[in-house]
Structure formats: C-alpha cells, structure tokens
C-alpha positions as CSV (number, residue, x, y, z in Angstrom):
1,M,104.0,77.0,98.7
2,T,103.6,73.6,97.2
3,F,100.4,72.2,95.8
4,N,98.5,68.9,95.9
5,I,96.1,68.6,92.9
6,N,92.9,66.8,93.1
7,F,90.2,66.4,90.4
8,E,86.8,67.9,91.3
9,F,84.3,66.5,88.7
10,K,81.3,68.4,87.6
11,S,78.8,67.5,84.9
12,N,80.9,68.3,81.9
13,F,84.2,69.4,83.2
14,F,86.6,68.9,86.2
15,L,88.5,71.4,88.3
16,Y,92.0,71.1,89.5
17,S,91.6,71.8,93.2
18,G,94.4,72.4,95.5
19,A,96.5,74.4,93.0
20,N,96.6,77.5,95.1
21,D,94.9,79.3,98.0
22,G,91.5,79.5,96.2
23,K,92.0,82.7,94.2
24,L,92.2,80.8,90.9
25,I,89.9,78.5,88.9
26,L,91.6,75.9,86.8
27,G,89.9,73.1,84.8
28,S,89.4,71.0,81.7
29,T,86.2,70.0,79.9
30,F,85.6,66.5,78.5
31,K,83.4,64.7,76.0
32,P,79.8,64.2,77.0
33,S,78.5,60.7,77.4
34,A,76.3,59.4,74.5
35,G,72.8,60.7,74.9
36,E,73.8,63.0,77.8
37,C,72.8,66.2,76.0
38,G,71.4,65.1,72.7
39,N,74.6,65.0,70.7
40,M,78.3,64.5,71.1
41,E,79.1,68.1,70.2
42,C,77.4,69.7,73.1
43,N,80.6,70.3,75.1
44,N,82.6,71.8,72.2
45,Y,83.9,75.3,73.0
46,A,86.0,75.9,69.9
47,L,85.0,78.7,67.6
48,H,88.0,78.5,65.3
49,T,87.1,75.0,64.1
50,A,83.3,75.4,64.2
51,I,81.0,75.1,61.3
52,S,79.3,78.5,60.9
53,D,75.8,77.2,61.9
54,D,77.2,76.1,65.2
55,T,78.9,79.4,66.3
56,K,75.9,81.0,68.0
57,E,75.4,78.0,70.3
58,I,79.1,77.8,71.0
59,Y,79.1,81.5,72.0
60,S,76.2,80.8,74.4
61,R,77.9,77.8,75.8
62,R,81.1,79.8,76.5
63,K,79.1,82.5,78.3
64,R,77.3,79.9,80.4
65,L,80.5,78.2,81.5
66,A,82.0,81.6,82.5
67,K,78.9,82.6,84.4
68,Q,78.7,79.2,86.1
69,L,82.2,79.6,87.4
70,G,81.7,83.3,88.4
71,F,83.5,85.0,85.5
72,L,82.6,87.7,83.1
73,D,83.7,85.9,79.9
74,L,85.9,83.3,78.4
75,I,88.8,84.3,76.2
76,T,90.5,82.0,73.7
77,L,92.6,82.5,70.5
78,K,92.5,81.1,67.0
79,Q,95.2,78.6,67.5
80,V,97.7,78.1,64.6
81,H,100.5,76.0,66.1
82,S,102.7,79.0,66.6
83,D,104.9,80.2,69.4
84,K,103.0,83.5,69.7
85,I,101.9,84.5,73.2
86,F,99.8,87.5,74.1
87,V,99.6,89.6,77.2
88,A,96.0,90.6,78.1
89,D,95.7,93.6,80.4
90,S,93.1,96.0,81.5
91,R,93.6,98.1,78.3
92,N,93.1,95.4,75.7
93,I,91.1,92.7,77.5
94,E,87.9,93.7,75.7
95,D,89.6,93.4,72.4
96,F,90.2,89.7,73.0
97,V,86.6,89.3,74.2
98,Q,85.2,90.8,71.0
99,N,87.6,89.0,68.7
100,P,88.2,85.3,69.5
101,M,89.9,84.9,66.2
102,V,93.2,86.6,67.1
103,E,95.9,84.2,66.0
104,G,98.2,82.8,68.7
105,D,98.8,79.9,71.0
106,G,99.3,81.3,74.4
107,I,97.9,84.1,76.6
108,I,98.9,85.4,80.0
109,S,97.1,88.0,82.1
110,N,96.7,89.4,85.6
111,V,93.2,90.7,85.0
112,E,90.6,89.4,87.4
113,G,87.2,88.1,86.3
114,Y,88.0,86.5,83.0
115,L,88.7,82.9,82.1
116,F,91.5,82.2,79.7
117,G,91.5,79.0,77.7
118,V,93.2,76.8,75.2
119,L,91.5,74.3,73.0
120,T,92.9,70.8,72.5
121,A,92.1,67.5,70.8
122,D,95.5,65.7,71.5
123,C,97.9,68.6,71.8
124,V,99.4,69.5,75.3
125,P,97.6,72.2,77.3
126,L,99.5,74.1,79.9
127,L,98.0,76.1,82.7
128,V,100.5,78.3,84.5
129,F,100.0,80.1,87.8
130,P,101.9,81.6,90.8
131,L,102.7,79.6,93.9
132,S,103.9,82.6,95.9
133,E,102.0,85.5,97.4
134,G,102.5,89.1,96.1
135,V,102.4,88.2,92.4
136,S,99.2,87.6,90.4
137,F,99.0,86.1,86.9
138,V,97.6,83.2,84.9
139,G,98.7,81.6,81.7
140,A,97.1,79.2,79.2
141,V,99.3,77.7,76.5
142,H,98.5,75.4,73.5
143,A,101.6,73.2,72.9
144,G,101.4,70.8,69.9
145,W,104.6,69.3,68.6
146,R,105.3,72.4,66.4
147,G,104.8,74.7,69.4
148,V,107.0,72.5,71.6
149,K,109.7,72.5,68.9
150,S,109.5,76.3,68.9
151,K,109.7,76.3,72.7
152,I,106.4,78.0,73.3
153,H,106.3,76.5,76.9
154,I,109.7,78.1,77.7
155,K,108.8,81.4,76.0
156,A,105.6,81.6,78.1
157,V,107.4,81.2,81.4
158,N,110.0,83.7,80.2
159,L,107.3,86.2,79.3
160,I,105.6,85.8,82.7
161,E,108.9,86.5,84.5
162,K,109.5,89.6,82.5
163,T,105.9,90.9,82.6
164,Y,105.0,90.2,86.3
165,G,108.4,89.9,88.0
166,A,107.6,86.2,88.9
167,D,110.4,83.9,90.0
168,K,110.3,80.7,88.0
169,K,111.0,78.7,91.2
170,N,107.6,79.8,92.4
171,I,105.6,79.0,89.3
172,G,103.3,76.1,89.0
173,V,102.3,74.3,85.8
174,I,99.5,71.9,85.2
175,I,99.8,69.7,82.1
176,G,96.2,68.9,81.1
177,P,94.7,66.0,79.0
178,H,96.5,65.3,75.8
179,I,97.6,62.3,73.7
180,G,100.0,60.2,75.8
181,K,103.0,58.2,74.9
182,C,100.8,55.2,74.9
183,C,99.0,56.4,71.8
184,Y,101.1,59.1,70.1
185,E,102.5,57.1,67.2
186,V,104.7,59.3,64.9
187,G,107.0,59.1,61.9
188,G,110.6,58.2,62.5
189,E,111.6,61.8,61.5
190,F,110.2,63.0,64.9
191,C,113.0,61.2,66.6
192,D,115.5,63.6,64.9
193,T,113.7,66.5,66.7
194,F,112.7,64.9,70.0
195,K,115.5,62.3,70.5
196,S,115.2,61.9,74.2
197,Q,111.5,61.1,74.3
198,C,111.0,59.2,71.1
199,F,111.0,55.4,71.3
200,L,110.4,52.3,69.2
201,C,107.7,49.8,70.3
202,N,106.6,46.9,68.1
203,E,108.4,48.4,65.1
204,K,106.4,51.7,65.6
205,Y,107.7,55.0,66.8
206,F,106.0,56.8,69.7
207,L,106.6,60.2,71.2
208,D,106.2,61.3,74.8
209,L,105.6,65.0,74.2
210,E,104.5,65.5,77.8
211,S,108.0,64.5,79.1
212,V,109.6,66.8,76.5
213,V,107.7,69.7,77.9
214,S,108.2,68.8,81.5
215,D,111.9,68.1,81.2
216,E,112.5,71.3,79.3
217,L,110.5,73.4,81.8
218,E,112.5,71.8,84.7
219,A,115.8,72.5,82.9
220,F,114.7,76.1,82.5
221,G,114.1,76.4,86.2
222,I,110.6,75.3,87.1
223,K,110.8,72.9,90.0
224,G,109.8,69.4,89.1
225,K,107.5,69.2,92.1
226,N,105.7,72.2,90.8
227,I,104.8,70.5,87.5
228,F,101.6,68.5,87.7
229,R,100.8,65.9,85.0
230,C,97.1,65.0,85.0
231,G,97.8,61.6,83.5
232,L,94.8,61.5,81.2
233,C,95.3,60.5,77.6
234,S,92.9,62.3,75.2
235,K,92.9,59.3,72.8
236,C,92.4,56.3,75.1
237,S,90.9,57.7,78.3
238,V,87.4,56.2,78.9
239,T,86.3,57.9,82.2
240,P,86.3,60.7,81.3
241,E,86.4,60.6,77.5
242,F,88.0,63.4,75.6
243,Y,87.7,64.8,72.1
244,S,90.7,63.4,70.1
245,Y,91.8,64.3,66.6
246,R,93.4,60.8,66.3
247,N,90.0,59.4,67.1
248,G,88.3,61.4,64.4
249,D,87.2,64.5,66.3
250,Y,88.3,67.0,63.7
251,V,86.1,69.9,64.8
252,N,85.3,69.5,68.5
253,R,87.8,70.5,71.1
254,N,88.4,70.1,74.8
255,L,88.7,73.4,76.7
256,N,91.4,73.9,79.3
257,F,90.8,77.1,81.3
258,I,92.3,79.2,84.1
259,G,91.2,82.5,85.6
260,I,91.6,84.8,88.6
261,K,88.5,85.2,90.7
262,R,87.1,88.7,91.2
263,N,87.4,90.1,94.8
C-alpha cells in the first residue's frame, strides 16, 4: 500500500488524510489567528512548558481535542531531547494518561482509542504508522538536533519492528511542521555532526535537519516513497502559522498527534 497525503484543515488543526485506510487519525495543530480565540496561547497543548496557572485550561483543551476526534484521551511526554522511547500497551496506558510528565521523546503503541502526541516549536515531529494490513501500531517521535544525533528516529523504527513484527518496507512516516533549511541558522560546529546537510549561505551556516532524518530513515530501510514531508516551516510559514521557538514562542507548542480509532 502506498499513500497520497492531503491536508484537511479544521479550525485549529489539520489532518493528514490519505495516510491509510481510515483506521488512523494523524494531524498537527497550528497557531491561532490574532483575535481568533482571545489570545495567542489558546491552541497550546504543552503541559511540560506551561506556567502553573495555565495547566487546568491546557488539560481541558487536550480533553476537548481528543473527544472531538473520537478518542478517550491524549498522551504526551515531558520531552527532554533524549533518545528515550516508550511502549504504551493495555497494561500501562493509564499510567501515561495520569502522568504526562514521564520524561522521554517518543512513544509507540497498538492500543486503540488514544491519541499520542509530540509537542514542537521548531523541532522535527515524526508520525509513524503501518502501510500493510495485519499489523497495527502508531508512533510519535520528537526529534530535535540532539535526538537526531542520538538516532531517535532510527531507534523508533527499530523498536516498532521488534515490538510489533512490522517490516520497515511497509512503514510510513510523516514529517510534520518544523524549522526548515530556509530558516535553521546554526553554528559552524553543527557541520561537524551533520556534514551532508549543513551548508553555507551568505556567510551563515544552515542545517536541513529534515533531510538528515529522511536520508537516514531511507538508508535504514524505509522506502523513500513512504516518507511524507509536509513542507511547512514552523518559523516562516504564514498560512498556517506555527509556534516557533526561534520566533519567541518559548512556552507554547504545536501538537502533532496520531491514534488508532476504536472499532
């Protein structure tokens, strides 16, 4: 099975439609328009960066999104730029629901009825899913440059293979909104780590982290045609606009989510 991704825009998020046979929900949120909901924080889903007074509203917002999409709850982690990936199953799923401050940067699961998400404000979000019948799983991975350096994207696919018996040739990956090579200015030392995708422009160094991830996934065995790059830069995209750390969004985050629908 191959896939042809289209954006299906809603009021404060979009869905990636065409990723599978309709059993999954995949999407990303974006920054609200000025005046749309009273403040520019009204589409923030990040608990781990929130000021304490805001957490109650964020909990409510997360519940509303899950319910709107037909899910029981939304599960995220306290992201720490690591290579730690969790397996959520029927035995421990409620532990993740009750404690959204478990530290890690990736989660995989085959449990129906829950959304799994990663929160970004320039880092690369990856949504991983099966393209073949007979195997069921989803994965959400937060890949900043530290995580990519630690190969969290490769480790996630490897863990999915071992846990669910998936064949990497039949795994799809969506690369969600993140800071693009157009805007990701870095120090020259980054070129020592990411030589193939670091380049000089107008005497400044820039990094194409998306291509690092995509190239390494393909070298690991994911088919290039099964990697979808959404093509939206979190720093300079205008329609839609995203929270971007480089643009001063130090607390608010975009949510990138995936889940298996309940039968």
